Legacy VTK file of the C-alpha trace (Angstrom):
# vtk DataFile Version 3.0
C-alpha trace
ASCII
DATASET POLYDATA
POINTS 225 float
39.175 137.512 55.669
39.476 137.532 51.863
37.607 134.788 50.059
39.895 132.227 48.475
38.889 130.935 45.089
39.998 127.551 43.792
42.364 127.950 40.879
41.768 126.077 37.642
43.895 123.152 36.580
46.973 124.301 34.710
48.266 123.101 31.386
51.450 121.078 31.320
54.750 122.453 30.047
53.656 126.086 30.029
56.660 128.351 29.371
57.436 130.518 32.389
60.290 132.632 31.077
60.184 135.868 29.155
61.090 135.288 25.515
63.649 138.087 25.490
65.088 140.786 27.696
64.804 144.088 25.852
67.859 146.305 25.498
66.448 149.375 23.747
64.677 152.072 25.730
61.310 151.791 23.967
61.277 148.003 24.269
62.194 148.190 27.952
59.310 150.590 28.519
56.905 148.104 26.930
58.348 145.250 28.979
57.974 147.192 32.237
54.506 148.448 31.289
53.313 144.872 30.898
54.630 143.942 34.343
53.330 146.996 36.199
49.932 146.748 34.494
49.621 143.054 35.313
50.448 143.833 38.939
47.719 146.472 39.083
45.173 144.181 37.459
45.908 141.371 39.876
44.727 143.586 42.703
41.543 144.427 40.780
40.456 141.191 39.108
42.501 138.455 40.782
44.490 135.652 39.246
41.706 133.734 37.513
40.389 136.698 35.528
43.785 138.121 34.636
44.499 137.686 30.934
46.978 138.939 28.378
44.110 140.706 26.595
43.242 142.641 29.746
46.885 143.603 30.191
47.119 144.811 26.589
43.909 146.818 26.870
44.972 148.527 30.105
48.584 149.124 29.025
47.571 150.405 25.590
49.710 147.943 23.662
48.937 145.358 21.016
48.941 141.594 21.704
51.910 141.069 19.316
53.892 143.616 21.352
53.171 141.688 24.560
53.817 138.265 23.029
57.189 139.453 21.801
58.298 139.177 25.420
55.760 137.044 27.267
54.195 133.882 25.750
51.349 133.770 28.292
50.133 135.201 31.576
52.131 132.638 33.533
55.344 134.067 32.117
54.275 137.534 33.267
53.491 136.194 36.732
56.766 134.283 36.758
58.745 137.462 36.071
56.840 139.376 38.749
57.379 136.513 41.201
61.116 136.299 40.539
61.473 140.042 40.988
59.580 139.973 44.267
61.568 137.024 45.616
64.870 138.613 44.544
63.970 141.900 46.242
63.001 140.098 49.453
66.114 137.935 49.332
68.432 140.898 48.798
66.963 142.586 51.869
67.512 139.458 53.951
71.073 139.001 52.680
71.904 142.637 53.481
70.422 142.146 56.950
72.545 139.047 57.506
75.684 140.847 56.290
75.021 143.733 58.674
74.897 141.417 61.698
71.188 140.681 61.845
71.793 137.187 63.182
74.063 138.361 65.991
72.291 139.056 69.254
73.333 139.087 72.897
69.944 137.908 74.155
66.443 136.889 73.098
65.067 140.420 73.208
67.764 141.706 70.870
67.226 138.748 68.521
63.504 139.542 68.377
64.146 143.238 67.704
66.568 142.464 64.878
64.193 139.974 63.297
61.367 142.501 63.517
63.505 145.003 61.631
63.976 142.519 58.807
60.315 141.489 58.804
59.204 145.098 58.472
61.506 145.535 55.477
60.186 142.412 53.756
56.590 143.456 54.385
57.230 146.891 52.910
59.016 145.488 49.865
56.076 143.172 49.206
53.511 145.906 49.786
55.234 148.171 47.265
55.770 145.507 44.601
53.311 145.292 41.675
50.593 142.846 42.704
52.676 141.905 45.753
50.093 140.099 47.879
48.560 138.376 44.844
51.980 137.235 43.704
52.597 135.712 47.142
49.280 133.888 46.933
50.094 132.639 43.450
53.505 131.407 44.585
51.763 129.058 46.996
48.663 128.190 44.992
49.914 127.880 41.423
52.009 124.729 40.900
53.833 126.326 37.974
55.181 129.056 40.251
55.982 127.124 43.422
59.553 126.343 42.428
60.317 130.075 42.378
59.278 130.434 46.015
60.991 127.233 47.103
64.253 128.208 45.397
64.118 131.580 47.140
63.389 129.985 50.532
66.218 127.499 50.220
68.694 130.140 49.079
67.851 132.282 52.109
67.939 129.250 54.411
71.356 128.218 53.103
72.838 131.633 53.884
71.249 131.813 57.307
72.193 128.282 58.339
75.785 128.780 57.145
76.082 131.878 59.346
74.516 130.110 62.322
77.114 127.322 62.392
79.367 129.634 64.409
76.662 130.552 66.920
75.463 126.930 67.215
78.564 124.756 66.710
76.993 121.745 68.474
73.925 121.674 66.240
74.265 119.468 63.127
74.291 121.431 59.881
71.315 119.470 58.574
69.295 120.595 61.607
70.317 124.216 61.154
69.291 124.128 57.511
65.943 122.539 58.369
65.358 125.169 61.049
66.292 127.983 58.686
63.825 126.674 56.103
61.100 126.341 58.754
61.590 129.827 60.199
61.781 131.357 56.728
58.403 129.762 55.943
56.951 131.092 59.205
58.026 134.650 58.452
56.798 134.369 54.868
53.404 133.285 56.229
53.374 136.246 58.618
53.944 138.610 55.694
51.034 136.988 53.868
48.811 137.420 56.915
49.706 141.089 57.307
49.064 141.911 53.656
45.936 139.794 53.243
44.330 141.096 56.440
45.251 144.796 56.710
42.933 145.287 59.702
45.211 143.078 61.795
47.890 144.622 64.029
50.996 144.369 61.850
53.451 145.213 64.631
51.955 142.563 66.893
52.076 139.899 64.174
55.710 140.777 63.435
56.603 140.643 67.106
54.839 137.327 67.683
56.420 135.535 64.735
59.861 136.875 65.653
59.476 135.559 69.184
58.522 132.177 67.717
61.692 132.207 65.637
63.932 133.285 68.525
62.467 130.676 70.873
62.838 127.971 68.236
66.589 128.560 68.011
66.948 128.665 71.788
65.188 125.300 72.004
67.367 123.933 69.224
70.505 124.964 71.112
69.212 123.377 74.314
68.375 120.155 72.495
72.011 119.738 71.472
73.501 121.055 74.669
74.800 124.244 73.089
75.578 127.153 75.366
LINES 1 226
225 0 1 2 3 4 5 6 7 8 9 10 11 12 13 14 15 16 17 18 19 20 21 22 23 24 25 26 27 28 29 30 31 32 33 34 35 36 37 38 39 40 41 42 43 44 45 46 47 48 49 50 51 52 53 54 55 56 57 58 59 60 61 62 63 64 65 66 67 68 69 70 71 72 73 74 75 76 77 78 79 80 81 82 83 84 85 86 87 88 89 90 91 92 93 94 95 96 97 98 99 100 101 102 103 104 105 106 107 108 109 110 111 112 113 114 115 116 117 118 119 120 121 122 123 124 125 126 127 128 129 130 131 132 133 134 135 136 137 138 139 140 141 142 143 144 145 146 147 148 149 150 151 152 153 154 155 156 157 158 159 160 161 162 163 164 165 166 167 168 169 170 171 172 173 174 175 176 177 178 179 180 181 182 183 184 185 186 187 188 189 190 191 192 193 194 195 196 197 198 199 200 201 202 203 204 205 206 207 208 209 210 211 212 213 214 215 216 217 218 219 220 221 222 223 224
């Protein structure tokens, strides 16, 4: 299991947004080079040792070129985090639109959830610094709102779709359940990526059974058919 290192206290009111979104080709290349390089470095040196100077040295750019777009390393991490969450969310939304929440029985529900979980795992695995970004989203207070906003957006879509399948369950309960199950599947992705020796298929299957059984129990609690 990877060793977890306590993160240092963070300064207050640190800007998390990029200063500008480049429009010209050369500027866009610099912008993307900063992000991809930071993602690579996260996997090599971790969050604590990541610095804008390291990014500049590896990317072959000057500090003024980096600071034109990113005021600090938190802004770089914030952009990487938003991109990762947006990519995950888009996959989930597409899955919902294609009928991912519709299942005739528990086994089908588990299979459909596994399909989505595999997609999310792969998106995270292929994103710059993916696993480190997921860790930072939990551990770094400045970044937590990005993860929470993503979770709640996904939960809102899922719970809205489930009102038809579970008409007897109060909407507030469906939303709470959608938030809970989204957190569970997020944690399973973390486990898979942080511990690559584990059986990914088994972890996916187990968490998807947990999710499916949770909704069955919720329906039974409110007398839904």
